[in-house]
N, C-alpha and C positions, 0 to 999 in steps of 0.2 A: 529367479528369485523373487521373494515377497519385500516390498520397499512401504514403508508406512510413512506417511508425512501428518506433521502434527502443527496445528495453527491456533493461535488465539482466535476467540469466536466472532471475528468481523471480517467483512468482504476484503477490506484492505489489508488484512493479512494472511488471507487464504490465497488471493489472486497472485500475490509474486511467487507464491509455489509452486502454480498451474503449470506454466512452461516446463518445468523439470519435471512434475510429475508427468505430463502427457509424453517428454520424451522418455521416461523408463517405461512407459505403458507401450508406445510405438515400437521400442526395443524388444518387445516380449516380456517384459517383467509385470508382476502382480502389482497393481497399487492401489492403495487404500489411504484416502486423509479422514484423519481424527479432530474434528473440530465441533462447534456448536452455533445455536442460534444464527444468525445472517451469516457466517460463513459456510453453514450447511446447503444454503441456497446456492451459494455463490460457486460451490465446487461443482452440485448437481446442474447447475445453467451451463457449464462449460463441459460436461459428459465424464466427469471423474469421480469414481466411486467414493463415497464418502457415508461415515458414521457419526450420527449425532451422540458426544460421550456427555453431555449436560442437558438431557431434556427439561426442558420449562426454564432454561437459564436467561435471566432479563439481565443484560450486559450494562444497559444504562444505570439501573437501580444498583448493581453491584457496584459499579464504579464511584456511584454517588456515596453508597453507604462506607465506602473504604475513606472517602475525601471528606464526608461532613465533620468528622471529630475534627479535622484538623484545617481550621479556616486558614491558616496564612498559607500552608502549603496549598490549599485548594486555590487560593487568590494566585499564586505563582503560577499554577497549571493554566489557569484559564487566561493569563496574561502570556503565555509562551515563553516564560523566562525560568523556567525549572529545570531544563534538560533532562537528566535520566533520575533526577533525585527521588522523585515519587512513584517512578515505575514500580519499583519492588512494591509498595503501598498497594498501588492498584491493579497490576497485572497478576500479581498473586493470589488474590482471592477467585480469580478467572481458572485459574490453573488447579486450585485446590477444588472446584466445583468440577473440573474436568478429568481429576485423577483416577479415582475409583472405575471407570468404565474405560479409560484409555489402559489401565492396567490390564483390565480383565480383557479389552479386547486385542492387546499385545499378547498376554498368555496363551489366548485361543488361536491367533492368527499366525503366530511365532514369524514374524517378520526378520528377516535377514540384515536390514538395514533400515535406521530410522531418521529421517531427516525433516529439520524442524526450523521455525523461524525465532529470530532472536529473541521474541517475548513469550515465548513457548517452549523452555528450557524443560518443561515435562516430558517432551521428546528424549532428551538426555536423560532423563531418570527412567523410563521406561526401557531405554536401550542398554542403561546398566544393570536393570534387573534382569534383562536376556542375555546379557553379555555379548551383545552386538554393537556395531560401531554406531556412533551418532553425528551426524553433518550437519553443520550449521548452514543455512541459507540465509546469507546475508544480502537480501534486497529490498532492503527499506534505507532512507539515507542516513539516519543515526546507524551507528555500528555496532554492527549485530553482535559483538562480543561483549559490548559495554551494555547493552540492552539486556544478555543473558546474565551478565555480571549483576545488575540491579535486583533481577527477579529471584535469582538461584537461592542467594542465602534464605529468603524467605521459605522456601521449600524444604528446607533440611531435616525439620522435625517430620515432615510428610514423606521423605524420600525414605527416612528410616523405620518409618511405620512399614515399608513395603521391601524391607531388607535392603536399602541402599544405602551404605555407610554414608556417601559424599556423591553429590552430583558430578560427574567429571566433565571437563572441557572437551569440546569437538576433538573425533578422531581425524576430522578435516573440514574445510569452509570452503564454501563457492561464494564469489563476491560480484555482486549483480551491479554496481554502482559504479560511475566512473571517476577515476583517480581526479581527475582535472576540477571534480565539482568538492572531493571531501577528503584527498589525500590518499596514499598507499594504504591498502589493507592487508592483512594477512588472510592467504585463500586462494583457491584457483580461480580465475577470471571468468565470468561468463556473461555473455550479452544479455541486457535486459530487453527482455520483450513483453510488449504488453499483453494481459492473458484475454483470450477471447471473451466475449461478455454474453450473457444469456439475455432473456428478454425479447424486445421485438425485433433484435437484430438488422436495424437501418443500416444500410452503407451509404444513403445518399442523404443530403442536406437540404432543408428547404429554404434556398436563398435565391436571390436574384439573378445569379450567376455573374454579374458585372461588377461587384464591387468586394474587396477584400472580406473574408469570413473570420471571424472573431469566435471561437467556440467557447461557451460558460459553461462550467460542472463544479456543481457543490458536492459536499462532504458524502460519503455514503454511510458514514454514522451517525446516528439520529442524535438530535442537538435541541433541548427544550426551548434554548433561546431561538428566537427570529431570525431568518434569514436577510442579514444586512447588505451581502455583496450582492446580490443578484438585482434587487430594485435600484440599487446604485448605479450599476451597470446600463440597466434599461432605462434610466434617466439620463446618464450619460449619451447613450447610444442616440438620443433624439437631436439630428442635424449632423451625426458622423458620417463620415464618407465611407461606413463599412456596412457590413450585412452582420448580425449577432444571432446565435442561435445558442438558446437556452437548454440544456440537456436536465430533462426531469425536473424543472423549476418545482419550487412550492407550489401548491393549488392557490394559495393566496394571491400568489405572482402571476401565474398563468391564466387564471379569471379575469385579471384586469385587462381593460383596454391597452394594447402594446404599441409603440409606433411602426410603423410601415416596414421599417428594417430590422426588426426584431419578431423572431419566431421560435417555436417550442418543439422540440422534440423528444422521443423518450430515449431509452439507452441506446448507446451507439458504442459500435467495436472500435475504440481509439487507433487500434493498429491501421483500422482502412481508412479511416475518415481524418485523422489529424495530419497525414501528409497532404490534403486537400484545403487545409486551412493555414490563414496568413498569421494567427495570432489566438493565443488561449487566455482564459481568466478562470479562476480556480483559486479554491479554499487552501491549498498550500499542502494537501494529502501525499504522501510518498508516490503513490501511484501515479498521480497525475503529474507532479514532477518530473518523474522519471520519463513518462509517456511522451511527454512534450519534448524531452531533450533527445529523445530516441529519435523523432519525428523531425528534430531540427527547426521546432516551431518556436519561435520567441514568446514567453509567458508574462503573464502579471500574476504574481503569487501574494493573496491575500494575508498577511499575517494573522495568527490567532493561537488558539488554547492549543496545549500540549507540543507536538515539534513541531507545529506550522510557521510558529515564528524563525525558527531556527533554517527550516526549509527556505523561507522567503528571503533570508538573509544571503544562502549559500549561492541560492540561483542570482542572486543581484550581483554579489561577488564575483563570480564567475562570467557576469557581463551576457549571460542568455537569457534574463529578463527584467523583471522591475519587481519591486517589493513593496506595494502600495496597501495602506490600509483601506478598507472599505468605503470609509466615509471620504476618501481622498479621491476616489477614482472618478475621472471627468472624460469627456469627450476626447481631449488632447490624450491622455493615457490610452485610450482604446486606438487612437491613430497614430501615435508613437509605436504601441506595439505591432502594431502591422506595416509599420512605414520606415522603422528605424534600421539604416543597414548594417550598424553595428552590432545591434541586438542579433539580427539575423545570421550575420557572419559566425558569431560567438556560438547562437545556438546550432548551428550546422557544424560546427567544430567539434561540439560535443556529439554529434549526432555520427559523424565520421569515427569518434573515437569507440562508440559504443558498439558500431557495426563492426569495427576490428575486434572485439572481443569473441571468443569462441562461443557458438550457439548451443543450448542446453545438450543438444543431443550430444554433443563432443563430450559433455561430462560423464555421461551413462556409464560407459565403461570404466573407466578411472574410478569412479565412485562404487561400483560394484565389484571391484577389485580389493577394494577394503574389508569386505565380506567373504573374501576366499580364505 
């Protein structure tokens, strides 16, 4: 069978689909990912067949164009207190740019099943056009059905242009987010598995080998604003009894003299290295949150724009980490995230919860049955 995966054009929206896409491929099915911009490289980097359905798309410019006419809304988005209110405004223009080529691809390739992430209900549109089932892959921290509901109404006119009276809800869903973090959701549970990374593929970390290791990772989404998190971590690391590893920091940070206990690396496969670290500090993206939880690693989540503030609050409420604004990161923050036994116990409880969920391979046959 042919399975088409549709994702918004960002690394953090493609990678959550990759484990299930690889499971379909390994089960003998033909798999193709439809996305654009940075999402194309993310799929290629892990060996998944991909088609660029919006050549030349500039995601950052498209998002800014959508928000600039709405300064109050933009202020809320940047503050991270907007929830899903602005998602239709921001993600519908991305879907519109991807629609023509995604429809043409689906018409020519004729998949028997379409799987899509929450902010890409374009997948449900092309599935409805073909008369095949659509499956929601709910692998972000925000509820996937709420994400789709925020974008879908903005695509109604576009859907009619392609012969779809209304974009239907999914025929089924898989949920890869632990219930203890977000509550119960409708759908088949699926274990969250950090996607393999492309790039340099380092599996070792440049550390002393004697102190607890803190991994620091910044966003995969381009941001014109300076990164305030990483410099604060570097300053806090001076005198701390930890080794800090900065994953692909901004050049302005990497080029400065760093404390002896701070080192720099490129892309690292989270699935391989996180079990070997004592704590993680990151920008609050869903992939970083869930990867740390899956490894049972306590985390410091820096609240920020979009969904990041909500993510930070959820992790802190679960007791599996700390929500700390960048300007408030201190030596004590780094030492607490690696040394607090309560944080570690709670993080390991969530890791056990995730490990008990069915692996992606177990979901392939039930989903394929939808298309029979």
